[in-house]
C-alpha positions in Angstrom: 253.6 -63.8 -20.5 252.6 -66.2 -17.8 253.6 -63.7 -15.2 251.4 -61.0 -16.6 248.4 -63.4 -16.7 249.1 -64.5 -13.1 249.3 -60.8 -12.0 246.0 -60.1 -13.8 244.4 -63.1 -12.0 245.7 -61.9 -8.7 244.5 -58.3 -9.4 241.0 -59.5 -10.5 240.8 -61.8 -7.4 241.8 -59.0 -5.2 239.2 -56.7 -6.8 236.5 -59.4 -6.3 237.5 -59.6 -2.6 237.4 -55.9 -2.2 234.0 -55.8 -4.0 232.6 -58.6 -1.8 233.9 -56.8 1.3 232.2 -53.5 0.2 228.9 -55.3 -0.6 229.0 -56.9 2.9 229.6 -53.5 4.5 226.8 -51.9 2.5 224.3 -54.6 3.4 225.2 -54.3 7.1 224.6 -50.5 6.9 221.3 -51.1 5.1 220.2 -53.5 7.9 221.2 -51.0 10.5 219.3 -48.2 8.7 216.2 -50.4 8.5 216.4 -51.0 12.2 216.9 -47.3 12.9 213.9 -46.3 10.8 211.6 -48.9 12.4 212.7 -47.8 15.9 212.1 -44.1 14.9 208.6 -45.0 13.7 207.9 -46.9 17.0 209.1 -43.9 19.0 206.9 -41.6 17.0 203.8 -43.8 17.6 204.6 -44.0 21.3 205.1 -40.2 21.4 201.7 -39.7 19.7 200.1 -42.1 22.2 201.6 -40.2 25.1 200.4 -36.9 23.7 196.8 -38.3 23.4 197.0 -39.6 26.9 198.3 -36.3 28.2 195.4 -34.4 26.5 192.9 -36.8 28.1 194.5 -36.4 31.5 194.6 -32.6 31.2 190.9 -32.7 30.3 190.2 -34.8 33.3 192.1 -32.4 35.5 190.2 -29.5 34.1 186.9 -31.3 34.9 188.1 -32.0 38.4 189.0 -28.4 38.9 185.3 -27.5 39.0 182.9 -28.2 41.8 180.6 -30.1 39.5 183.4 -32.3 38.2 184.6 -33.2 41.8 181.0 -34.0 42.7 180.6 -36.2 39.7 183.9 -38.0 40.4 182.9 -38.7 44.0 179.5 -39.9 43.0 180.9 -42.2 40.4 183.7 -43.6 42.5 181.8 -44.2 45.7 178.2 -44.3 44.7 177.1 -41.6 47.1 174.1 -39.2 46.9 173.4 -35.8 48.4 171.1 -35.6 51.4 167.5 -35.8 50.3 168.2 -37.5 47.0 166.6 -40.8 46.3 167.5 -43.7 44.1 165.3 -44.3 41.1 165.4 -47.8 39.6 164.1 -48.0 36.1 162.6 -51.5 35.5 161.8 -52.6 32.0 158.1 -53.4 31.4 157.3 -57.0 32.0 156.7 -59.0 28.8 153.3 -60.6 28.8 153.5 -64.2 27.7 150.4 -65.2 25.9 148.4 -67.9 27.6 147.7 -70.8 25.3 144.3 -72.2 25.7 143.9 -75.8 24.7 141.1 -76.9 22.7 138.6 -79.5 24.2 140.0 -82.3 22.1 143.6 -81.4 23.2 142.5 -81.6 26.8 140.8 -84.9 26.1 143.8 -86.5 24.5 146.4 -85.0 26.9 146.6 -88.1 29.0 147.6 -90.2 25.9 
């Protein structure tokens, strides 16, 4: 009778060890799956960013393909003008500060 109890104990202990080993393997796989999903999301965001940048660069190239686009790029980059063009500087209107006139009694007591 003791031998059967001992065999059951060994069997149950072995089953617990196998269950623990399987749980460890599953948790390791879950961690790796989490890392893979986060890296896939990062790669997708990076791809979308590159696609947006590609679209912007293609639009810039299309603008530079025209004479007007090249002219605008040169003017912006180097601050040049065509012969005969003049610079117009827009100055905001001067703000008029109101002059404060002192009363006669303020002038009288100014030296106090």
